[in-house]
C-alpha positions as CSV (number, residue, x, y, z in Angstrom):
1,M,30.9,-13.6,-0.1
2,G,31.6,-16.0,-3.0
3,L,31.8,-15.1,-6.6
4,L,28.8,-17.1,-8.0
5,L,26.1,-14.5,-7.7
6,Q,27.9,-11.4,-9.0
7,N,28.8,-13.4,-12.2
8,I,25.2,-14.0,-13.0
9,H,23.9,-11.4,-15.4
10,S,21.0,-13.2,-16.9
11,P,19.1,-16.5,-16.5
12,E,21.3,-18.0,-19.2
13,D,24.3,-17.7,-16.8
14,L,22.3,-19.5,-14.2
15,K,21.4,-22.3,-16.5
16,N,25.2,-22.9,-17.1
17,L,26.0,-23.4,-13.4
18,P,26.4,-27.1,-12.4
19,E,23.8,-28.4,-10.1
20,S,26.4,-28.9,-7.4
21,E,26.9,-25.1,-7.0
22,L,23.3,-24.2,-6.6
23,P,23.2,-24.6,-2.9
24,A,26.1,-22.2,-2.6
25,L,24.4,-19.7,-4.9
26,A,21.3,-19.9,-2.8
27,S,23.3,-19.1,0.3
28,E,24.9,-16.1,-1.4
29,M,21.5,-14.8,-2.6
30,R,20.2,-14.9,1.0
31,Q,23.3,-13.2,2.4
32,K,22.9,-10.5,-0.2
33,I,19.2,-9.9,0.5
34,I,19.8,-9.8,4.3
35,E,22.6,-7.4,3.9
36,V,20.7,-4.9,1.7
37,V,17.3,-5.2,3.5
38,G,19.2,-4.7,6.8
39,K,20.4,-1.3,5.5
40,N,17.4,-0.2,3.4
41,G,14.4,-2.0,4.9
42,G,12.1,-4.0,2.8
43,H,10.3,-7.3,2.5
44,L,12.7,-9.9,4.0
45,A,10.9,-13.0,5.1
46,S,9.0,-13.5,1.9
47,N,12.1,-13.2,-0.3
48,L,14.2,-15.5,1.8
49,G,11.5,-18.1,1.4
50,V,11.5,-18.2,-2.4
51,V,15.2,-18.3,-3.2
52,E,15.3,-22.0,-4.3
53,L,12.0,-21.6,-6.1
54,T,13.3,-18.6,-8.1
55,I,16.5,-20.4,-9.0
56,A,14.5,-23.5,-10.3
57,L,12.0,-21.3,-12.2
58,H,14.8,-19.5,-14.1
59,R,16.7,-22.7,-14.8
60,V,13.7,-24.4,-16.4
61,F,11.8,-21.6,-18.1
62,D,13.1,-19.2,-20.7
63,S,12.5,-15.7,-19.3
64,P,11.6,-13.4,-20.8
65,S,10.3,-15.5,-23.7
66,D,8.4,-17.3,-21.0
67,A,6.8,-14.9,-18.5
68,I,7.1,-15.2,-14.7
69,V,4.4,-13.1,-13.1
70,W,4.9,-12.5,-9.3
71,D,1.7,-11.9,-7.4
72,V,2.2,-8.7,-5.3
73,S,5.8,-9.0,-6.3
74,H,7.2,-8.1,-2.9
75,Q,9.0,-11.5,-3.1
76,S,10.8,-10.6,-6.4
77,Y,14.2,-9.7,-4.8
78,P,15.8,-13.2,-5.9
79,H,14.2,-12.7,-9.3
80,K,15.9,-9.2,-9.6
81,L,19.3,-10.7,-8.6
82,L,19.2,-13.3,-11.3
83,T,18.0,-11.0,-14.1
84,G,20.8,-8.5,-14.4
85,R,20.1,-6.3,-11.4
86,Y,22.8,-7.5,-9.0
87,D,24.8,-4.2,-9.3
88,A,21.8,-2.0,-8.7
89,F,20.4,-4.2,-5.9
90,P,21.9,-2.1,-3.1
91,S,19.7,0.8,-4.3
92,I,16.5,-1.1,-3.8
93,R,13.6,1.1,-2.4
94,T,15.7,4.2,-2.3
95,Q,15.2,7.4,-4.4
96,G,16.4,6.8,-7.9
97,G,17.0,3.1,-7.2
98,I,15.2,0.0,-8.3
99,S,11.8,-0.8,-6.9
100,G,11.0,-3.4,-4.2
101,F,8.4,-4.7,-6.6
102,T,8.5,-5.7,-10.3
103,R,8.6,-2.8,-12.7
104,I,8.2,-2.9,-16.5
105,S,10.6,0.0,-16.8
106,E,13.5,-1.9,-15.0
107,S,13.8,-5.1,-17.0
108,P,12.2,-7.1,-19.9
109,H,11.9,-10.0,-17.3
110,D,9.3,-7.9,-15.4
111,Y,6.0,-8.1,-17.4
112,F,3.8,-6.1,-14.9
113,D,4.0,-3.3,-12.3
114,A,2.7,-5.1,-9.3
115,G,2.1,-4.2,-5.7
116,H,-1.3,-5.4,-4.7
117,A,-2.3,-8.9,-4.1
118,S,-4.4,-11.6,-6.0
119,S,-4.0,-10.1,-9.5
120,S,-1.4,-12.5,-11.0
121,V,-3.6,-15.1,-12.5
122,S,-5.8,-12.6,-14.3
123,S,-2.7,-10.8,-15.7
124,A,-1.2,-14.1,-16.7
125,I,-4.2,-15.4,-18.6
126,G,-4.7,-12.1,-20.4
127,L,-1.1,-12.2,-21.5
128,L,-1.5,-15.8,-22.7
129,A,-4.7,-14.9,-24.6
130,A,-2.8,-12.2,-26.4
131,W,0.2,-14.6,-27.2
132,K,-2.2,-17.2,-28.5
133,L,-3.9,-14.8,-30.8
134,D,-0.4,-13.8,-32.1
135,G,0.5,-17.4,-32.7
136,R,2.9,-17.7,-29.7
137,D,3.2,-21.0,-27.7
138,D,5.3,-19.8,-24.7
139,K,4.5,-20.4,-21.1
140,V,3.3,-18.0,-18.5
141,V,4.0,-18.9,-14.8
142,A,2.0,-17.1,-12.1
143,V,3.6,-17.3,-8.7
144,I,0.9,-16.6,-6.1
145,G,1.1,-17.0,-2.3
146,D,-1.5,-18.8,-0.2
147,G,-2.3,-15.5,1.5
148,A,-3.2,-14.0,-1.9
149,L,-5.7,-16.8,-2.4
150,T,-7.9,-15.1,0.3
151,G,-8.6,-12.5,-2.3
152,G,-11.6,-13.0,-4.4
153,M,-9.9,-11.7,-7.6
154,A,-7.6,-14.8,-7.5
155,Y,-10.6,-17.1,-7.9
156,E,-12.1,-15.0,-10.7
157,G,-8.9,-15.6,-12.5
158,L,-8.6,-19.3,-11.6
159,C,-12.3,-19.8,-12.8
160,H,-11.5,-18.3,-16.1
161,A,-8.0,-19.8,-16.5
162,G,-9.2,-23.4,-16.2
163,Q,-11.2,-23.1,-19.4
164,L,-8.9,-20.7,-21.3
165,A,-5.2,-20.8,-20.4
166,E,-3.7,-24.1,-21.6
167,N,-0.1,-22.8,-21.2
168,L,-0.6,-21.4,-17.7
169,I,1.3,-22.8,-14.7
170,V,0.2,-21.4,-11.4
171,V,2.8,-21.9,-8.7
172,L,1.0,-21.8,-5.3
173,N,3.7,-20.7,-2.9
174,D,2.3,-22.2,0.4
175,N,4.1,-20.5,3.3
176,Q,1.1,-20.2,5.5
177,M,1.6,-16.4,5.8
178,S,0.7,-13.2,4.1
179,I,1.3,-10.0,6.0
180,S,-0.2,-11.6,9.1
181,P,-0.7,-15.4,9.7
182,N,-3.3,-16.7,7.3
183,T,-6.8,-17.4,8.5
184,G,-9.8,-19.1,7.1
185,V,-10.9,-22.2,5.3
186,I,-8.5,-21.8,2.4
187,S,-5.4,-22.0,4.7
188,R,-6.9,-25.1,6.3
189,Y,-7.6,-26.6,2.9
190,L,-4.2,-26.1,1.7
191,S,-2.8,-27.7,4.9
192,R,-5.0,-30.7,4.1
193,L,-3.6,-30.9,0.6
194,T,-0.1,-30.8,2.0
195,M,-0.8,-34.1,3.8
196,T,-1.4,-36.0,0.5
197,A,2.3,-36.8,-0.1
198,P,1.6,-40.6,-0.6
199,Y,-0.7,-39.8,-3.4
200,Q,1.9,-37.5,-5.0
201,N,4.7,-40.1,-4.6
202,F,2.4,-42.7,-6.3
203,R,1.4,-40.3,-9.1
204,R,5.1,-39.5,-9.9
205,S,5.8,-43.2,-10.1
206,I,3.0,-43.7,-12.5
207,D,4.3,-40.8,-14.6
208,S,7.8,-42.2,-14.6
209,F,6.5,-45.6,-15.6
210,V,4.5,-44.3,-18.5
211,D,7.2,-42.0,-19.7
212,A,9.6,-45.0,-20.0
213,I,7.3,-46.9,-22.3
214,P,8.2,-46.1,-26.0
215,Y,5.7,-45.4,-28.7
216,I,2.5,-46.0,-26.7
217,N,3.0,-43.5,-24.0
218,R,1.0,-40.9,-25.8
219,H,-1.9,-43.3,-26.3
220,L,-2.0,-44.0,-22.6
221,G,-2.3,-40.3,-21.9
222,K,-6.1,-40.0,-21.7
223,F,-6.3,-43.3,-19.7
224,I,-3.7,-42.2,-17.2
225,F,-5.2,-38.8,-16.8
226,R,-8.6,-40.3,-16.0
227,F,-7.0,-42.8,-13.7
228,K,-5.3,-40.1,-11.8
229,R,-8.6,-38.2,-11.4
230,G,-10.2,-41.3,-10.0
231,L,-7.3,-42.0,-7.6
232,K,-7.6,-38.4,-6.4
233,G,-11.2,-39.0,-5.8
234,L,-10.3,-41.9,-3.6
235,L,-7.6,-40.2,-1.6
236,L,-9.1,-36.7,-1.5
237,S,-12.7,-35.9,-1.0
238,N,-12.2,-33.0,-3.4
239,N,-9.6,-30.8,-4.9
240,L,-10.6,-27.3,-5.8
241,F,-8.0,-26.8,-8.5
242,V,-8.9,-30.0,-10.3
243,D,-12.6,-29.1,-10.2
244,L,-11.7,-25.7,-11.8
245,G,-10.0,-27.5,-14.7
246,F,-6.3,-27.6,-13.5
247,E,-4.0,-30.5,-13.3
248,Y,-2.8,-30.4,-9.7
249,V,0.9,-31.2,-8.7
250,G,2.2,-31.3,-5.2
251,P,2.9,-30.6,-2.5
252,L,6.5,-30.2,-3.3
253,D,9.4,-29.1,-1.1
254,G,10.0,-25.5,-2.1
255,H,13.6,-25.6,-0.9
256,D,14.7,-28.7,-2.9
257,I,16.0,-27.2,-6.2
258,A,16.5,-30.6,-7.8
259,Q,12.9,-31.8,-7.2
260,L,11.5,-28.4,-8.3
261,E,13.5,-28.5,-11.5
262,K,12.4,-32.1,-12.3
263,M,8.7,-31.2,-11.8
264,F,8.9,-27.9,-13.7
265,R,10.4,-29.6,-16.6
266,R,7.6,-32.2,-16.6
267,V,5.0,-29.6,-16.2
268,R,6.5,-27.5,-19.0
269,R,5.6,-30.3,-21.5
270,L,1.9,-30.2,-20.6
271,H,-0.5,-28.2,-22.7
272,R,-3.2,-27.6,-20.1
273,P,-3.4,-25.4,-17.0
274,V,-1.5,-26.7,-14.0
275,V,-1.3,-25.8,-10.3
276,M,2.0,-26.6,-8.6
277,H,1.7,-26.6,-4.9
278,V,5.1,-25.6,-3.4
279,V,5.6,-25.5,0.4
280,T,8.2,-23.0,1.5
281,K,9.3,-21.5,4.8
282,K,9.0,-17.8,5.2
283,G,12.3,-16.3,6.4
284,K,14.3,-19.4,5.5
285,G,18.0,-19.2,6.3
286,Y,17.7,-16.3,8.8
287,S,16.6,-17.3,12.3
288,P,15.1,-14.0,13.4
289,A,12.9,-14.0,10.3
290,E,12.0,-17.8,10.5
291,N,11.0,-17.2,14.2
292,D,8.9,-14.1,13.6
293,P,8.0,-14.0,9.8
294,S,5.2,-11.4,10.4
295,A,7.6,-8.9,12.0
296,F,10.0,-9.5,9.1
297,H,7.5,-9.4,6.3
298,G,8.0,-5.6,5.7
299,V,10.8,-4.4,8.0
300,G,12.7,-1.2,8.5
301,P,16.5,-1.2,8.7
302,F,17.8,-3.7,11.3
303,N,20.9,-5.1,12.9
304,I,21.8,-8.1,10.9
305,T,23.6,-9.8,13.8
306,D,20.6,-10.1,16.1
307,G,17.7,-8.9,13.9
308,V,16.8,-6.0,16.2
309,V,14.9,-3.4,14.1
310,E,15.8,0.2,14.4
311,K,13.2,1.8,16.7
312,Y,12.7,5.5,17.5
313,D,11.3,6.6,20.8
314,T,8.6,8.7,19.1
315,L,4.9,7.7,19.1
316,S,3.6,6.8,15.6
317,F,0.0,7.4,14.5
318,T,-0.4,3.6,14.2
319,E,0.7,3.1,17.9
320,A,-1.6,5.9,19.0
321,F,-4.6,4.3,17.3
322,S,-3.6,0.9,18.8
323,R,-3.7,2.2,22.3
324,K,-6.9,4.1,21.9
325,I,-8.9,1.4,20.2
326,V,-8.0,-1.1,22.9
327,A,-9.0,1.3,25.7
328,M,-12.3,2.1,23.9
329,A,-13.1,-1.6,23.4
330,G,-12.5,-2.3,27.1
331,E,-15.3,0.2,27.9
332,D,-17.7,-0.7,25.0
333,S,-18.4,-4.3,24.2
334,R,-20.1,-3.3,20.9
335,I,-16.8,-2.3,19.3
336,A,-15.3,-4.9,16.9
337,A,-12.1,-4.6,14.9
338,I,-11.6,-5.8,11.3
339,T,-8.5,-5.9,9.2
340,A,-7.4,-7.5,5.9
341,A,-4.2,-9.5,6.6
342,M,-2.5,-6.5,8.3
343,S,-3.2,-6.6,12.0
344,K,0.4,-5.6,12.9
345,G,0.7,-2.9,10.3
346,T,-2.5,-1.2,11.3
347,G,-1.9,-1.5,15.0
348,L,-4.7,-4.0,15.7
349,D,-2.4,-6.8,16.9
350,A,-2.9,-5.5,20.5
351,F,-6.7,-5.6,20.0
352,S,-6.5,-9.1,18.8
353,R,-4.8,-10.2,22.0
354,H,-7.1,-8.4,24.3
355,F,-10.4,-9.1,22.5
356,P,-9.9,-12.2,20.3
357,K,-13.7,-12.8,19.9
358,R,-14.3,-9.2,18.6
359,F,-11.3,-9.3,16.2
360,F,-11.7,-10.4,12.6
361,D,-8.8,-10.8,10.2
362,V,-10.5,-11.6,6.9
363,G,-7.4,-12.2,4.8
364,I,-6.3,-10.2,1.8
365,A,-10.0,-9.4,1.1
366,E,-10.6,-5.7,1.5
367,E,-14.0,-5.8,-0.3
368,H,-15.2,-8.5,2.0
369,A,-13.8,-6.6,5.1
370,V,-16.0,-3.6,4.3
371,T,-19.2,-5.4,3.5
372,F,-18.7,-7.7,6.5
373,A,-18.4,-4.6,8.6
374,G,-21.7,-3.5,7.2
375,G,-23.2,-6.7,8.3
376,L,-21.7,-6.3,11.9
377,A,-23.3,-2.8,12.1
378,A,-26.7,-4.1,11.0
379,G,-26.5,-6.6,13.9
380,G,-25.8,-3.8,16.5
381,M,-22.0,-3.8,16.6
382,I,-19.8,-0.8,16.1
383,P,-17.2,-2.1,13.6
384,V,-13.8,-0.4,13.1
385,V,-12.1,-1.4,9.8
386,A,-8.4,-0.7,9.7
387,I,-6.8,-0.8,6.2
388,Y,-3.9,1.0,4.5
389,S,-5.0,3.8,2.3
390,T,-3.6,2.2,-0.8
391,F,-5.6,-0.9,-0.3
392,I,-9.0,0.7,0.6
393,Q,-9.0,1.6,-3.1
394,R,-10.1,-1.9,-3.7
395,S,-13.3,-1.6,-1.8
396,V,-14.7,1.7,-3.1
397,D,-17.7,-0.1,-4.5
398,Q,-18.5,-1.8,-1.2
399,I,-18.1,1.5,0.7
400,I,-20.6,3.1,-1.6
401,E,-23.2,0.3,-1.9
402,D,-22.9,-1.6,1.3
403,I,-22.0,1.1,3.8
404,A,-22.8,4.7,2.6
405,L,-26.0,3.9,0.7
406,Q,-27.4,2.1,3.8
407,R,-26.0,4.6,6.2
408,R,-24.3,1.9,8.2
409,H,-22.5,3.1,11.3
410,V,-19.0,1.7,10.2
411,V,-15.8,3.5,11.2
412,M,-13.0,3.1,8.7
413,V,-9.4,4.1,9.5
414,F,-6.9,4.5,6.8
415,D,-3.3,4.0,7.9
416,R,-0.4,5.1,5.6
417,A,-2.4,8.0,4.0
418,G,-0.4,10.5,1.9
419,A,3.2,10.0,1.1
420,V,4.5,6.5,1.9
421,P,8.2,5.9,2.0
422,A,10.2,3.4,0.0
423,D,7.4,1.2,-1.5
424,G,7.0,3.4,-4.5
425,E,4.0,3.9,-6.9
426,T,1.7,1.1,-5.9
427,H,1.6,2.0,-2.2
428,Q,1.2,5.8,-2.1
429,G,-2.0,6.7,-0.1
430,I,-2.9,9.7,-2.2
431,F,-6.2,8.7,-3.8
432,D,-8.6,8.2,-0.9
433,I,-9.7,11.8,-0.6
434,A,-10.6,12.1,-4.3
435,L,-12.2,8.7,-4.4
436,L,-14.4,9.1,-1.3
437,R,-15.2,12.9,-1.3
438,P,-18.1,12.4,-3.7
439,V,-19.8,9.6,-1.6
440,P,-23.0,10.8,-0.1
441,S,-23.5,10.3,3.7
442,L,-19.8,9.5,4.3
443,V,-17.9,11.6,6.8
444,L,-14.2,11.9,5.9
445,M,-11.8,13.2,8.6
446,S,-8.0,13.9,8.8
447,V,-6.2,14.0,12.1
448,A,-3.0,16.0,12.8
449,S,-1.9,14.6,16.3
450,A,-2.3,11.7,18.7
451,A,-4.7,13.7,20.8
452,E,-6.8,14.7,17.8
453,L,-6.8,11.0,16.7
454,S,-8.2,10.1,20.1
455,L,-10.8,12.8,20.1
456,C,-12.0,12.1,16.5
457,L,-12.1,8.4,17.0
458,D,-14.2,8.9,20.1
459,W,-16.6,11.1,18.1
460,A,-16.7,8.7,15.1
461,V,-17.6,5.7,17.4
462,H,-19.9,7.3,19.9
463,E,-21.4,10.4,18.3
464,A,-21.6,9.9,14.5
465,A,-24.6,8.1,13.2
466,G,-23.4,6.8,9.8
467,P,-20.2,5.9,8.1
468,V,-17.0,7.7,9.1
469,A,-13.5,7.4,7.6
470,L,-10.4,8.8,9.4
471,R,-7.0,9.0,7.7
472,W,-3.4,9.5,9.0
473,A,0.2,9.2,7.8
474,K,2.9,6.6,8.3
475,A,4.7,9.0,10.5
476,S,5.5,10.1,14.0
477,C,2.9,12.1,15.9
478,P,4.0,15.8,16.3
479,S,4.3,17.5,19.7
480,E,0.8,18.1,21.2
481,L,-0.8,21.5,21.4
482,D,-3.9,22.3,23.5
483,V,-5.8,23.4,20.5
484,F,-5.9,19.9,19.1
485,S,-8.1,18.9,22.1
486,K,-10.7,21.4,20.9
487,P,-14.2,19.6,20.9
488,V,-15.3,18.2,17.5
489,Q,-17.7,20.4,15.6
490,L,-19.1,18.9,12.5
491,G,-17.5,20.3,9.3
492,R,-15.0,22.5,11.2
493,G,-11.2,22.3,11.4
494,V,-8.7,23.6,13.9
495,L,-7.2,27.1,13.7
496,L,-3.8,27.5,15.1
497,R,-2.8,31.1,15.7
498,C,1.0,31.6,15.4
499,E,1.1,32.5,19.1
500,D,-0.1,28.9,19.7
501,F,2.8,27.1,18.0
502,A,5.6,29.8,18.1
503,P,4.8,32.2,21.0
504,A,8.4,33.5,21.3
505,V,8.7,34.4,17.7
506,S,5.2,35.8,17.3
507,A,5.7,38.1,20.2
508,R,8.0,40.2,18.0
509,L,5.0,40.9,15.7
510,P,2.5,42.5,17.9
511,D,1.1,45.1,15.5
512,A,0.5,42.5,12.7
513,L,-1.1,40.1,15.1
514,E,-3.6,42.7,16.4
515,E,-5.5,42.7,13.2
516,R,-8.1,39.9,13.3
517,R,-11.0,41.6,11.7
518,P,-12.0,41.3,8.0
519,A,-10.1,43.9,6.0
520,S,-12.1,46.8,4.5
521,R,-11.8,46.7,0.7
522,S,-12.1,49.2,-2.0
523,R,-14.3,48.7,-5.0
524,R,-11.1,47.8,-7.0
525,G,-10.3,45.0,-4.5
526,G,-7.5,46.7,-2.7
527,R,-6.4,45.4,0.7
528,A,-6.3,47.4,3.9
529,P,-2.9,48.2,5.3
530,G,-1.6,45.6,7.8
531,L,-3.0,42.7,6.1
532,S,-0.5,42.6,3.1
533,R,1.9,40.2,4.9
534,K,-0.5,37.8,6.6
535,V,-0.6,34.1,5.4
536,L,-2.9,31.2,6.3
537,L,-1.6,27.7,5.7
538,V,-4.6,25.3,5.2
539,C,-3.6,21.6,5.4
540,T,-4.8,18.1,5.7
541,G,-3.8,16.6,9.0
542,S,-1.1,14.4,7.7
543,M,0.7,17.5,6.4
544,Y,0.6,19.4,9.6
545,S,4.3,18.6,10.6
546,E,5.6,19.9,7.3
547,V,3.3,22.9,7.4
548,L,4.3,23.8,11.0
549,T,7.9,23.7,9.9
550,A,7.1,26.1,7.1
551,A,5.1,28.4,9.3
552,R,7.9,28.8,11.8
553,A,10.3,29.5,8.9
554,L,7.9,32.3,7.7
555,L,7.7,33.7,11.2
556,L,11.5,33.9,11.4
557,K,11.2,36.1,8.2
558,D,8.8,38.4,10.1
559,I,5.9,37.1,8.0
560,P,2.7,36.6,10.3
561,V,1.3,33.1,9.6
562,D,-1.6,31.0,11.0
563,I,-2.5,27.4,10.3
564,Y,-5.9,25.8,9.6
565,T,-6.0,22.0,9.7
566,L,-8.8,20.3,8.0
567,R,-10.2,18.0,10.7
568,F,-13.2,17.5,8.4
569,I,-12.7,17.0,4.7
570,K,-16.4,16.2,4.3
571,P,-18.8,17.6,5.4
572,F,-17.2,21.0,5.3
573,D,-18.4,24.2,7.0
574,E,-17.9,26.6,4.1
575,S,-19.2,29.8,5.7
576,Y,-17.0,29.2,8.7
577,F,-13.9,28.7,6.6
578,V,-14.6,31.7,4.4
579,S,-15.0,33.9,7.6
580,I,-11.5,32.9,8.5
581,A,-9.8,33.0,5.1
582,E,-11.1,36.4,4.2
583,K,-8.9,38.0,6.9
584,Y,-5.6,37.0,5.2
585,A,-3.7,38.3,2.2
586,A,-2.5,34.9,1.1
587,V,-3.9,31.4,1.6
588,V,-1.7,28.3,0.6
589,F,-3.6,24.9,0.5
590,V,-1.4,21.9,1.3
591,E,-3.0,18.5,0.7
592,D,-1.3,15.0,0.8
593,G,-3.7,13.7,-1.9
594,V,-4.0,14.0,-5.6
595,R,-4.8,17.5,-6.8
596,L,-7.5,16.4,-9.2
597,G,-10.6,15.8,-7.2
598,G,-9.0,16.8,-3.9
599,I,-10.3,19.2,-1.1
600,A,-7.7,21.9,-1.8
601,C,-8.9,22.8,-5.3
602,S,-12.4,22.8,-4.1
603,L,-11.7,25.2,-1.3
604,E,-9.7,27.5,-3.6
605,L,-12.7,27.6,-6.0
606,L,-14.9,28.4,-3.0
607,L,-12.8,31.5,-2.1
608,R,-12.9,32.6,-5.7
609,R,-16.5,32.3,-5.9
610,T,-17.5,33.8,-2.6
611,L,-14.9,36.5,-2.3
612,A,-14.5,37.4,-6.0
613,G,-11.7,39.8,-6.8
614,S,-11.4,41.0,-3.2
615,G,-10.3,37.6,-1.9
616,P,-6.8,36.5,-0.8
617,Q,-4.1,35.4,-3.2
618,T,-4.2,31.5,-3.3
619,A,-2.1,28.6,-4.2
620,V,-2.7,24.8,-4.2
621,L,0.0,22.4,-3.4
622,A,-1.0,18.7,-3.8
623,F,0.2,15.6,-5.5
624,P,0.4,16.0,-9.3
625,D,-1.3,13.9,-11.9
626,S,1.4,11.3,-12.1
627,F,2.6,8.3,-10.0
628,V,5.3,8.7,-7.3
629,A,8.4,6.5,-7.2
630,N,10.6,5.3,-4.3
631,G,12.0,7.8,-1.7
632,T,11.8,8.7,1.9
633,R,8.9,10.8,3.0
634,P,10.9,14.1,2.8
635,Q,12.2,13.1,-0.6
636,I,8.8,12.4,-1.9
637,L,7.3,15.6,-0.6
638,A,10.2,17.6,-2.1
639,E,9.8,15.8,-5.4
640,V,6.1,16.8,-5.7
641,G,6.4,20.3,-4.3
642,L,5.1,19.7,-0.8
643,S,8.2,20.2,1.3
644,P,8.4,23.0,3.9
645,E,10.8,24.8,1.6
646,H,8.2,24.8,-1.2
647,I,5.5,26.0,1.1
648,V,7.6,28.9,2.3
649,A,8.6,29.9,-1.3
650,V,5.0,29.8,-2.5
651,A,3.8,31.9,0.4
652,E,6.5,34.5,-0.2
653,S,5.7,34.6,-3.9
654,L,2.0,35.2,-3.2
655,L,2.7,38.0,-0.8
656,S,5.2,39.7,-3.2
657,G,2.7,39.6,-6.0
658,G,5.1,37.4,-8.1
659,N,2.6,35.8,-10.2
660,E,5.1,34.9,-12.9
661,K,7.7,33.6,-10.5
662,E,8.6,30.0,-10.7
663,T,9.0,28.4,-7.3
664,G,9.7,24.8,-8.0
665,G,7.8,21.6,-7.6
666,R,6.1,19.5,-10.3
667,N,2.9,19.9,-12.2
668,G,1.1,22.1,-9.6
669,R,-0.2,25.5,-10.5
670,M,-0.6,28.7,-8.4
671,R,-3.9,30.6,-8.8
672,T,-5.2,33.9,-7.5
673,A,-8.7,34.1,-6.0
674,A,-9.7,35.8,-9.2
675,G,-8.6,32.7,-11.1
676,R,-5.3,33.9,-12.8
677,K,-3.1,31.1,-13.7
678,N,0.6,31.4,-12.7
679,A,3.8,29.6,-13.5
680,P,4.1,25.9,-12.6
681,L,5.2,25.3,-9.0
């Protein structure tokens, strides 16, 4: 690798490079990105596609005085390399390392913490409005992909910007891709604009001619502007951006640095909102990513030589869902599948191939996806909407108003629920339970294995009458147990006795396992002998693997332990659960969602209320009231006190009566059933 990139510590260093060395710099940047993403995983194709665009932006604009706002910001790796983060770049997406998205805490060149699509224009005009009120006249550049234009929020921002943001430059990065290939009329519209190069060449000739005329060029401005609008009317039947109040420039070759710089310098002099339409190739410079940009959008570690992604032989929940929904659709023609620009990530790519007429990719438009599903349901279809947990947050209003209120039979599946590795704060799937538990008529389920996923999806599609949501983790499915094939009973979970999951170890504890009856209790709340070392671990399905590891560790310490998985988060059979929980000396709740508003705290309160002082000792382990940064799944769970080791320590502390004992973790708190607060976990 050459020495150009490692000697660039700020955009000022980039500006000092001669133009002749820029192609070599671009090559070094691509090589570095491929090398690091090959090791860490990350967003490859999108970043390779914006290398030249990023170079041109930082050579023309004065970041951070001028702000560059990256929509989603998954394509900000080149930006990071040019803004002083070259040395830290190998740590990207790892625990304690830099983020795979823009982060305010990392650099003054990052104005926003981004991670979800279609928000850049709104953020940019808000920043500009504040600057204008402060007397600043700097520029803000919003870089937004054509995929993000399928999101309604982008148009809300564009409608406002055309009348407000005179110093706004919107760079439309047209690579005809988002997470999955773009669909819809916007993609076709941009393709049509791309065919107007003759007009753009003529427009640039006119601009050059006027610029060369001394003294009178300013007076010709209004005439030229009106002339160009008329010319556009002749060559284009319409132009959405012009109609919204923008000056439209493009399409431009997004890999021609000289041309990009030239046009950016011209646009920088304008004092009205501008859309610059830039055409790039996703995966540019790395043939595996160029040939399959969807596969290399967000990718795990891979072999750089041939682009082969590391693949484990275990079955993931996403793959289990993919197989099941295809099989179900083959038997029931009413089943339709909907996703929001993530057919591959949710496992619906196989469905799209088998049943293209019943598959709908609506683009990055989660709100529309949910309401559209409600319309399908009204027409007699059974829609299955597959969206990542972190993105379903965007459609909470639609779930309430257009699905639950009308009791539409829509099945929603939330992939990547709970701890999500590597992508940091913006992608954790930890809010869905707290957001949706209060919604009337909505059934919320959590699955622990592939067999249970199949069983619950069958129930949701063929037996449920109203809206149902199922959630699962971005993880491998655990080994199957017969108990997970237990028929679905509304509101009830699955009780796993220790002899179900560890028969060899539990056989050493016959006396303790004999006692399954409720303990007799004295008026002072004393526990009957034989129950003082019995633990129940209660968990959401996505935490089953970690809870199982903890349970086996407790058994090896001669502590009898059973597991209750929450197949149903809502509705919940409270009396059935209490009849189980009252038999134990300690109950530990483990939830892969936020503690505030979660199911775990609600169930702990239920035991306190119904069993009063005679109930078991309890503790709640859940995500704290803070955002969670980069890390692997085990690292994230350890950081928030949800690792198997934390679960074991908490259970032992409850049994020993160590109410004042600190057991690790962050921001969680142990409580007894009587409501006594203990030390932070």
